[in-house]
C-alpha positions in Angstrom: 12.1 -187.5 89.3 14.8 -187.0 92.2 17.9 -184.3 91.7 20.3 -186.2 91.6 18.0 -188.1 88.8 17.4 -184.4 87.3 21.2 -183.8 87.2 22.0 -187.0 85.6 19.2 -186.3 82.4 21.5 -182.8 82.2 24.7 -185.0 81.9 22.8 -186.9 78.8 21.9 -184.1 77.3 25.1 -182.6 78.0 27.0 -185.5 76.7 24.2 -185.7 73.3 26.1 -182.4 72.3 28.9 -182.8 72.8 30.3 -181.7 75.7 33.4 -181.9 77.2 35.2 -182.4 80.0 31.4 -183.0 82.0 30.9 -183.1 86.3 28.7 -183.9 88.2 29.3 -182.5 91.8 27.5 -183.7 95.2 27.6 -180.5 97.1 23.9 -181.3 99.4 26.0 -181.5 102.5 28.3 -178.3 102.0 25.6 -175.5 100.4 22.5 -174.7 101.4 21.8 -173.1 97.7 22.0 -176.5 95.8 22.4 -180.4 96.0 24.5 -180.6 92.4 26.1 -179.2 90.3 27.6 -180.2 86.4 30.6 -178.2 84.9 31.1 -178.7 81.4 33.4 -177.0 79.0 32.1 -176.2 75.2 34.6 -175.2 72.9 33.4 -172.2 71.2 30.4 -169.4 71.8 28.2 -171.3 69.2 28.6 -174.1 71.1 28.1 -172.9 74.4 24.8 -171.8 73.2 23.6 -175.2 71.7 24.7 -176.8 75.0 22.3 -174.1 77.2 19.7 -174.8 75.0 20.3 -178.4 75.1 20.5 -178.5 78.8 17.2 -176.3 78.4 14.8 -178.4 76.4 16.2 -181.6 78.2 14.5 -180.1 81.0 11.5 -179.0 79.8 9.9 -182.4 78.7 11.5 -184.4 82.1 10.7 -181.6 85.2 7.8 -178.8 85.2 10.2 -176.0 86.9 12.0 -174.0 84.1 15.1 -173.2 84.5 17.1 -169.8 84.9 19.6 -169.1 82.4 22.1 -166.2 83.1 25.2 -165.2 81.1 26.3 -165.2 77.9 28.1 -167.4 75.9 30.8 -164.1 74.3 31.1 -164.3 78.0 32.4 -167.8 78.1 30.2 -168.9 80.9 26.5 -169.6 81.2 24.6 -171.1 83.9 21.4 -172.2 84.0 19.9 -172.5 87.7 17.2 -174.9 88.2 17.5 -174.6 91.8 18.6 -177.8 93.2 21.0 -178.1 90.1 23.1 -175.9 89.1 24.5 -176.4 85.5 27.9 -174.1 84.9 28.9 -173.5 80.9 32.7 -172.7 80.7 34.3 -171.8 77.3 38.3 -173.9 78.7 39.6 -170.5 79.6 37.3 -169.4 82.2 36.8 -173.0 83.0 40.3 -173.2 83.9 40.4 -169.1 85.4 37.3 -169.8 88.1 38.8 -173.0 88.6 35.0 -174.3 90.6 36.0 -178.0 91.1 38.7 -176.4 93.1 37.0 -174.0 94.8 34.2 -176.3 96.1 37.3 -179.5 96.3 35.2 -180.5 99.4 32.0 -181.7 97.4 32.5 -185.0 96.4 32.5 -185.9 92.2 30.0 -188.4 91.3 31.0 -188.0 88.0 33.8 -187.1 85.5 32.9 -187.9 81.4 36.2 -186.6 79.4 
């Protein structure tokens, strides 16, 4: 499975759990630390935890490499890092504050699910 196919699996997992404003960004020509960002909003701490669990569960079914989860839902930002794909799960306030889409605006948005 290519990194892009894997990123699409993550997007599907987030859609299944009703993640909001999902964005898949291609950064492979800009940075060396990852190929893709998947960014998603969860409306509560419980939802952020459910989204992270869904990502970890789906990834375990399609790939050997386990992701590393960092951050706490109560802080509004959870990251699941797979190396070639980094998943950012935000509360609405934290997503607006960090504005990764603007920070990495030179990257290409491949997909946006509203």
